[in-house]
TORKE-417491 format. One line per field, with one value per residue: residue in three letters; x, y negated, z negated of N, C-alpha, C in turn. Coordinates in steps of 0.001 Angstrom, whole numbers, always signed. Atoms other than C-alpha are relative to their C-alpha. Layout:
N
type [ala / ...]
n_east [X / ...]
n_north [Y / ...]
n_up [Z / ...]
ca_east [X / ...]
ca_north [Y / ...]
ca_up [Z / ...]
c_east [X / ...]
c_north [Y / ...]
c_up [Z / ...]
***
This chain:
200
type [met / his / gly / pro / ala / ser / ser / gly / trp / leu / leu / val / ala / leu / cys / ala / ala / thr / gly / val / tyr / cys / leu / leu / arg / met / arg / ser / ser / val / glu / glu / gln / arg / ser / ala / ala / gly / gly / glu / ala / leu / met / gly / phe / gly / met / ala / ala / met / ala / val / pro / ala / ala / val / phe / thr / pro / pro / val / trp / val / trp / pro / gly / tyr / ala / val / val / phe / gly / ala / ala / gly / leu / arg / ala / leu / trp / ala / ala / arg / ser / gly / arg / his / his / leu / his / his / leu / val / gly / ala / ala / ala / met / val / tyr / met / ala / val / val / met / ala / gly / ser / pro / ala / his / ala / his / ala / his / gly / thr / ala / gly / thr / pro / val / leu / thr / gly / ala / leu / leu / leu / tyr / phe / thr / gly / tyr / val / leu / leu / thr / gly / val / arg / leu / ile / pro / val / val / ala / val / ala / gly / gly / gly / pro / gly / ala / pro / pro / val / pro / ala / pro / gly / ala / gly / pro / val / ala / gly / gly / gly / ala / ala / ala / gly / trp / gly / asp / arg / pro / glu / leu / ala / arg / ala / cys / arg / leu / ser / met / ala / ile / gly / met / leu / ala / met / leu / leu / pro / leu]
n_east [+791 / +180 / +604 / +352 / +35 / +1338 / +393 / -913 / +453 / +1238 / -411 / -610 / +1082 / +764 / -800 / -247 / +1260 / +189 / -955 / +488 / +1128 / -540 / -561 / +1120 / +484 / -899 / +513 / +1204 / +59 / +68 / -1371 / -154 / -205 / -1320 / -1090 / -138 / -55 / -1373 / -584 / +709 / -454 / -1327 / +205 / +581 / -986 / -1056 / +507 / +107 / -1341 / -479 / +793 / -301 / -484 / -1448 / -324 / -65 / -1054 / -587 / -737 / -1352 / -15 / +52 / +1372 / +659 / -350 / +658 / +1382 / +7 / -238 / +1150 / +1166 / -346 / +292 / +1464 / +471 / -287 / +960 / +1298 / -80 / +113 / +1366 / +939 / +356 / +1241 / +1069 / -371 / -55 / -1387 / -641 / +125 / -1070 / -1239 / -77 / -234 / -1394 / -827 / +122 / -801 / -1410 / -213 / -94 / -1240 / -1107 / +76 / -459 / -1437 / -725 / +260 / -790 / +680 / +1072 / +1104 / +915 / +1173 / +796 / +185 / +36 / -1003 / +557 / +111 / +1392 / +777 / +276 / +897 / +1311 / +593 / +428 / +1155 / +1139 / +409 / +626 / +1261 / +961 / +273 / +838 / +1349 / +629 / +246 / +1053 / +1281 / +302 / +398 / +1382 / +829 / +970 / +1160 / +850 / +1404 / +638 / +1233 / -240 / +1020 / -85 / +516 / -429 / -1026 / -1365 / -785 / -1397 / -943 / -721 / -1064 / +410 / +716 / -221 / -200 / +1167 / -61 / -29 / -1341 / -336 / -774 / -1450 / -467 / -237 / -1298 / +78 / +944 / -739 / +146 / -952 / -1316 / +8 / -132 / -1400 / -793 / +371 / -709 / -1413 / -130 / +135 / -1270 / -1027 / +215 / -467 / -1453 / -539 / +287 / -1096 / -1218]
n_north [-1172 / -223 / +1138 / -307 / -1441 / -589 / -148 / -982 / -1349 / -257 / -299 / -1335 / -976 / -29 / -624 / -1405 / -727 / -112 / -1017 / -1328 / -347 / -317 / -1352 / -934 / -12 / -812 / -1377 / +26 / -866 / +894 / +345 / +1455 / +384 / -473 / +706 / +1348 / +6 / -67 / +1341 / +858 / -372 / +606 / +1440 / +240 / -223 / +1002 / +1274 / -125 / +123 / +1360 / +920 / -132 / +1295 / +107 / -33 / -1407 / -696 / +671 / -1053 / +341 / +651 / -948 / -447 / +777 / -535 / -1300 / +300 / +459 / -1162 / -908 / +580 / +165 / -1297 / -136 / +870 / -657 / -1104 / +601 / +477 / -1189 / -513 / +967 / -449 / -770 / +716 / +1383 / +264 / -157 / +1315 / +565 / -628 / +636 / +1321 / -235 / -408 / +1180 / +870 / -587 / +242 / +1433 / +270 / -602 / +861 / +1207 / -354 / -286 / +1245 / +947 / -170 / -796 / +725 / +252 / -1139 / +335 / +1042 / -309 / +1275 / +15 / -454 / +917 / +460 / -333 / -1435 / -251 / +513 / -882 / -1218 / +354 / +186 / -1320 / -808 / +642 / -388 / -1432 / -186 / +497 / -852 / -1319 / +169 / +80 / -1334 / -907 / +279 / -1041 / +393 / -882 / +101 / -197 / -984 / +522 / +1401 / +926 / +341 / -1002 / -1350 / -475 / +165 / -1177 / +305 / +145 / -1241 / -352 / +239 / -1136 / -1237 / +123 / -401 / -1395 / -846 / -220 / +723 / +1227 / -144 / +77 / +1380 / +442 / +210 / +1072 / +1135 / +1215 / -75 / +314 / +1438 / +658 / -209 / +980 / +1318 / +172 / +260 / +1327 / +958 / -70 / +642 / +1443 / +386 / -59 / +1004 / +1370 / +690 / +199]
n_up [+261 / +1439 / +677 / +1377 / +248 / -82 / -1402 / -582 / +351 / -749 / -1368 / +44 / +142 / -1248 / -1065 / +341 / -181 / -1448 / -455 / +417 / -862 / -1329 / +96 / -49 / -1375 / -825 / -24 / -822 / -1183 / -1161 / -396 / +37 / +1404 / +438 / -674 / +548 / +1461 / +510 / -60 / +946 / +1340 / +143 / +166 / +1323 / +1061 / -168 / +518 / +1458 / +573 / -208 / +818 / +1434 / +496 / +167 / +1426 / +401 / -742 / -1158 / -693 / -464 / -1312 / -1106 / -228 / -1052 / -1323 / -131 / -392 / -1389 / -861 / +65 / -657 / -1410 / -622 / -31 / -1073 / -1278 / -132 / -315 / -1384 / -838 / +132 / -578 / -1345 / +51 / +683 / +317 / +1440 / +451 / -59 / +1349 / +782 / -447 / +640 / +1430 / +183 / -261 / +1177 / +1075 / -346 / +220 / +1445 / +501 / -427 / +838 / +1347 / -58 / -206 / +1084 / +1206 / +1026 / +674 / -917 / -13 / +805 / -639 / -1410 / -722 / -1060 / -1260 / -1129 / +46 / -1190 / +15 / +1133 / -390 / -1008 / +681 / +832 / -899 / -489 / +1052 / +384 / -1031 / +133 / +1187 / -283 / -998 / +580 / +1002 / -706 / -549 / +1084 / +408 / -610 / -1010 / +48 / -1182 / +332 / -873 / -576 / -300 / +481 / +1405 / +931 / -363 / +928 / -503 / -343 / +321 / -1099 / -289 / +945 / +1372 / +559 / -734 / -1431 / -765 / -406 / +1183 / +530 / +1226 / -191 / +153 / +1387 / +440 / -500 / -1443 / -302 / -554 / +804 / +1118 / -573 / -255 / +1304 / +393 / -748 / +515 / +1278 / -259 / -613 / +1099 / +719 / -817 / +152 / +1322 / +26 / -927 / +449 / +689 / -819]
ca_east [+10458 / +10961 / +8568 / +6855 / +6953 / +3180 / +2535 / +5622 / +4311 / +879 / +2566 / +4642 / +1466 / -427 / +2403 / +3185 / -493 / -688 / +2448 / +970 / -2248 / -241 / +1650 / -1696 / -2761 / +267 / -1582 / -4401 / -5548 / -5826 / -2577 / -3134 / -3353 / -223 / +1846 / +1163 / +1051 / +4765 / +5912 / +3239 / +4302 / +7905 / +6709 / +4602 / +7376 / +9974 / +7806 / +7165 / +10901 / +11605 / +8902 / +10302 / +10817 / +14441 / +14279 / +13856 / +16257 / +18559 / +19755 / +23426 / +24452 / +24725 / +20977 / +19951 / +22031 / +20635 / +17106 / +17957 / +19263 / +16324 / +13658 / +15561 / +15358 / +11655 / +11167 / +12859 / +10634 / +7543 / +8710 / +9083 / +5657 / +4032 / +4058 / +1133 / -802 / -824 / -1372 / +2277 / +3195 / +1869 / +4280 / +7057 / +6240 / +6096 / +9478 / +10938 / +9592 / +11252 / +14576 / +14235 / +13574 / +16491 / +18823 / +17604 / +18192 / +21652 / +22643 / +21308 / +23478 / +22619 / +20533 / +18417 / +16930 / +14630 / +13458 / +13872 / +14840 / +17116 / +14699 / +14483 / +11368 / +10322 / +10626 / +9031 / +6178 / +5637 / +5499 / +3142 / +889 / +870 / +99 / -2545 / -4290 / -3967 / -5459 / -8412 / -9118 / -8787 / -10930 / -13703 / -13424 / -13906 / -17291 / -19849 / -21999 / -25519 / -27434 / -31210 / -33003 / -35782 / -34527 / -37643 / -38066 / -38604 / -37055 / -34853 / -31129 / -28818 / -25258 / -22418 / -20445 / -18105 / -20160 / -21856 / -22244 / -21164 / -23944 / -24850 / -24756 / -20992 / -19373 / -17866 / -14105 / -12165 / -11525 / -7913 / -9025 / -11436 / -10268 / -11688 / -9490 / -6423 / -7420 / -7810 / -4339 / -2850 / -4771 / -3274 / +230 / -362 / -1542 / +1570 / +3727 / +2154 / +2890 / +6524 / +7000 / +5477 / +8460 / +10986]
ca_north [-14048 / -13976 / -16377 / -16270 / -12851 / -12349 / -13029 / -11001 / -7962 / -8331 / -8356 / -5303 / -3453 / -4410 / -3366 / -144 / +895 / +201 / +2294 / +5211 / +5067 / +5049 / +8143 / +9875 / +8871 / +10756 / +13998 / +13044 / +15380 / +12347 / +11802 / +8033 / +7736 / +9813 / +7913 / +4529 / +5562 / +6337 / +2903 / +1238 / +3221 / +2114 / -1486 / -1265 / +196 / -2161 / -5166 / -3868 / -3525 / -6961 / -8561 / -7366 / -10528 / -11706 / -12049 / -8277 / -7128 / -8952 / -6481 / -6308 / -8179 / -5009 / -4347 / -7161 / -5990 / -2504 / -3908 / -5611 / -2349 / -223 / -2658 / -3413 / +316 / +294 / -2632 / -751 / +2255 / -1 / -1539 / +1933 / +2999 / -166 / +1540 / +3679 / +1146 / -2611 / -2333 / -1295 / -4875 / -5902 / -3391 / -4962 / -8441 / -7084 / -5391 / -8569 / -10556 / -8121 / -8428 / -12218 / -12267 / -9896 / -12146 / -15199 / -13414 / -12230 / -15769 / -17441 / -18141 / -16114 / -18894 / -19289 / -15822 / -17300 / -20069 / -18780 / -22074 / -20984 / -20024 / -21584 / -23801 / -23100 / -19315 / -19292 / -21433 / -19146 / -16062 / -17810 / -18787 / -15245 / -13564 / -16156 / -15496 / -11750 / -11958 / -14042 / -11881 / -8600 / -9912 / -10766 / -7318 / -5682 / -7336 / -4550 / -4852 / -3465 / -2764 / -2937 / +127 / -911 / -4507 / -5956 / -7704 / -5324 / -2362 / -136 / -886 / +1632 / +1855 / +818 / +3583 / +5423 / +4549 / +7905 / +11382 / +11822 / +12024 / +15609 / +16864 / +16802 / +15600 / +12150 / +11714 / +12158 / +9077 / +8973 / +8912 / +6013 / +3129 / +474 / +1746 / +1632 / -1904 / -2878 / -1417 / -3601 / -6599 / -6071 / -5936 / -9069 / -10919 / -9698 / -10871 / -14328 / -14459 / -13522 / -15971 / -19012 / -19698 / -19625]
ca_up [-4254 / -8007 / -9699 / -13106 / -14744 / -14980 / -11287 / -10388 / -12255 / -10634 / -7245 / -8191 / -9256 / -6074 / -3752 / -5632 / -5683 / -1957 / -1392 / -3361 / -1355 / +1882 / +703 / +155 / +3677 / +5018 / +4196 / +6570 / +9318 / +11627 / +13536 / +13787 / +9986 / +9404 / +11961 / +10363 / +6704 / +6276 / +7411 / +5312 / +2228 / +2781 / +3096 / -79 / -2227 / -725 / -1515 / -5042 / -5701 / -4233 / -6417 / -9765 / -11850 / -11924 / -15719 / -15930 / -13236 / -10853 / -8225 / -7248 / -4092 / -1984 / -2321 / +38 / +3036 / +2341 / +2536 / +5825 / +7319 / +6125 / +7285 / +10483 / +11260 / +10335 / +12712 / +15552 / +14863 / +14920 / +18196 / +19700 / +18358 / +19752 / +23157 / +21987 / +19919 / +19405 / +15646 / +15350 / +16294 / +12864 / +11309 / +13379 / +12038 / +8472 / +8835 / +10335 / +7369 / +4963 / +6828 / +6727 / +2973 / +2355 / +4374 / +2435 / -870 / +230 / +1232 / -1904 / -4903 / -8003 / -9579 / -6426 / -6866 / -9466 / -7143 / -3586 / -1955 / +880 / +3677 / +7129 / +7059 / +10673 / +10362 / +6922 / +8260 / +11260 / +9020 / +6590 / +9486 / +10873 / +7543 / +6639 / +9955 / +9433 / +5927 / +7126 / +10173 / +8285 / +5442 / +7905 / +9496 / +6093 / +5595 / +6101 / +9202 / +9003 / +12199 / +12076 / +13455 / +15816 / +15786 / +14152 / +10820 / +7933 / +9737 / +7554 / +7818 / +9416 / +8013 / +10271 / +12009 / +9665 / +6595 / +6162 / +7611 / +11197 / +13768 / +14637 / +11059 / +10541 / +7336 / +7014 / +7201 / +3970 / +1859 / +3029 / +6672 / +6382 / +8601 / +6285 / +3426 / +5674 / +6671 / +2988 / +2347 / +5100 / +3773 / +300 / +1726 / +3818 / +693 / -1120 / +1780 / +1578 / -2144 / -1495 / +1388 / -335 / -2653 / +231]
c_east [-296 / -517 / -257 / -208 / -1386 / -452 / +908 / -442 / -1314 / +309 / +647 / -1094 / -799 / +760 / +269 / -1261 / -295 / +933 / -448 / -1161 / +487 / +664 / -1103 / -576 / +888 / -439 / -1231 / +86 / -60 / +1409 / +266 / +277 / +1408 / +1122 / +234 / +290 / +1419 / +674 / -655 / +375 / +1376 / -119 / -539 / +1019 / +1158 / -415 / -105 / +1364 / +528 / -698 / +277 / +582 / +1501 / +406 / +148 / +1174 / +443 / +864 / +1404 / -39 / -112 / -1417 / -623 / +433 / -612 / -1455 / -62 / +184 / -1226 / -1192 / +286 / -275 / -1504 / -599 / +249 / -961 / -1379 / -27 / -161 / -1433 / -1027 / -372 / -1345 / -1143 / +454 / +105 / +1406 / +767 / -107 / +1081 / +1353 / +176 / +265 / +1441 / +943 / -50 / +830 / +1494 / +336 / +149 / +1270 / +1206 / +25 / +534 / +1503 / +808 / -187 / +985 / -836 / -1152 / -1199 / -966 / -1235 / -900 / -250 / -52 / +926 / -541 / +16 / -1450 / -843 / -377 / -942 / -1415 / -697 / -503 / -1206 / -1254 / -521 / -740 / -1290 / -1094 / -389 / -922 / -1438 / -736 / -341 / -1085 / -1373 / -395 / -430 / -1418 / -901 / -1013 / -1132 / -839 / -1433 / -607 / -1304 / +96 / -1022 / +175 / -638 / +397 / +1091 / +1389 / +669 / +1447 / +849 / +713 / +1128 / -408 / -709 / +311 / +101 / -1248 / +154 / +152 / +1362 / +244 / +811 / +1480 / +380 / +350 / +1338 / +5 / -901 / +750 / -131 / +924 / +1418 / +105 / +155 / +1425 / +891 / -298 / +730 / +1469 / +211 / -143 / +1284 / +1121 / -128 / +554 / +1532 / +635 / -178 / +1154 / +1218 / +116]
c_north [+138 / -1266 / +339 / +1493 / +595 / +175 / +995 / +1422 / +347 / +367 / +1379 / +1064 / +137 / +751 / +1473 / +837 / +207 / +1065 / +1408 / +430 / +387 / +1375 / +1052 / +98 / +839 / +1462 / +135 / +999 / -827 / -493 / -1491 / -490 / +384 / -824 / -1386 / +8 / +18 / -1362 / -949 / +329 / -592 / -1495 / -302 / +153 / -999 / -1354 / +35 / -174 / -1425 / -1000 / +112 / -1319 / +10 / +34 / +1431 / +701 / -852 / +1029 / -444 / -513 / +982 / +467 / -718 / +412 / +1383 / -146 / -376 / +1172 / +908 / -586 / -383 / +1292 / +234 / -870 / +604 / +1158 / -543 / -509 / +1167 / +534 / -935 / +358 / +705 / -737 / -1378 / -254 / +180 / -1319 / -712 / +581 / -615 / -1364 / +151 / +394 / -1175 / -976 / +534 / -212 / -1462 / -313 / +591 / -849 / -1276 / +294 / +282 / -1283 / -1015 / +210 / +700 / -746 / -236 / +1168 / -290 / -992 / +261 / -1234 / -31 / +426 / -1068 / -450 / +418 / +1480 / +367 / -454 / +893 / +1292 / -262 / -156 / +1343 / +773 / -626 / +354 / +1460 / +267 / -433 / +909 / +1371 / -72 / -63 / +1368 / +988 / -261 / +1018 / -587 / +1003 / -254 / +278 / +960 / -584 / -1486 / -966 / -334 / +1087 / +1420 / +455 / -155 / +1337 / -330 / -98 / +1317 / +227 / -170 / +1188 / +1250 / -250 / +483 / +1440 / +929 / +254 / -809 / -1241 / +290 / -111 / -1423 / -522 / -301 / -1165 / -1244 / -1276 / +12 / -294 / -1498 / -783 / +122 / -1026 / -1422 / -287 / -319 / -1369 / -1087 / -29 / -686 / -1519 / -491 / -15 / -1079 / -1428 / -679 / -294 / -1425]
c_up [-1476 / -657 / -1450 / -195 / +164 / +1450 / +718 / -285 / +693 / +1446 / +90 / -51 / +1299 / +1088 / -281 / +180 / +1482 / +571 / -351 / +885 / +1398 / +9 / +70 / +1413 / +915 / +56 / +881 / +1142 / +1284 / +319 / -102 / -1424 / -459 / +609 / -585 / -1503 / -561 / -21 / -987 / -1446 / -284 / -263 / -1397 / -1115 / +101 / -540 / -1516 / -655 / +131 / -927 / -1496 / -504 / -288 / -1467 / -505 / +661 / +1177 / +715 / +395 / +1444 / +1162 / +321 / +1189 / +1404 / +244 / +421 / +1477 / +965 / +39 / +756 / +1445 / +759 / +85 / +1099 / +1371 / +250 / +371 / +1439 / +966 / -19 / +633 / +1434 / +4 / -685 / -443 / -1499 / -565 / +86 / -1355 / -913 / +357 / -657 / -1495 / -282 / +235 / -1177 / -1167 / +267 / -279 / -1492 / -594 / +369 / -838 / -1395 / -17 / +112 / -1103 / -1134 / -1069 / -646 / +915 / +74 / -823 / +708 / +1478 / +879 / +1204 / +1361 / +1072 / +97 / +1211 / -3 / -1144 / +349 / +1015 / -644 / -896 / +857 / +500 / -1085 / -526 / +1005 / -113 / -1185 / +291 / +982 / -571 / -1064 / +633 / +542 / -1074 / -499 / +683 / +974 / -53 / +1242 / -430 / +1010 / +521 / +292 / -549 / -1458 / -854 / +340 / -949 / +585 / +267 / -306 / +1256 / +243 / -989 / -1443 / -620 / +784 / +1494 / +722 / +464 / -1182 / -578 / -1256 / +343 / -196 / -1469 / -379 / +485 / +1482 / +380 / +476 / -834 / -1214 / +483 / +264 / -1312 / -531 / +705 / -455 / -1312 / +219 / +636 / -1056 / -827 / +764 / -77 / -1334 / -69 / +890 / -513 / -725 / +863 / +496]
***
């Protein structure tokens, strides 16, 4: 997890910013946003703390079992929540990845924290494959889709649903309730997870 200081600090900034945004999403009036945002904020801040360069701070040995317990509980919560929505399965995989990295860090000698060389290749490979697929799929879903009104060439474009005022004269959802921002938040965390898994 702990690589060069400059990339480590960039990862800390990305994950912490994502965690802050997820905290703001917890104030949403949309129940779906609130239910997912708390777990995502925990994931963002947990990843930020785990990414702090080892040259700056090497946590005591008891931190890693603590991580495993906290993210194990988050994984159980995601498993329970998956009954109501499949997207919670992604949270389950993320929590499992955090538990895995914490176990690897707990089992590594002190000098291995700088290199992260104690992971199980098959499990690391499976997680890398999952998060790479997630990043690619989510990135494609974030590309704006423009429908053409009337369907003919030269017709004025119509924004995709959710890109402007709601039909019927209502106002658009608040910036914290926009699904594409939540998707971008999850994409950022998946990229951060890839960066943390690669050195294992």
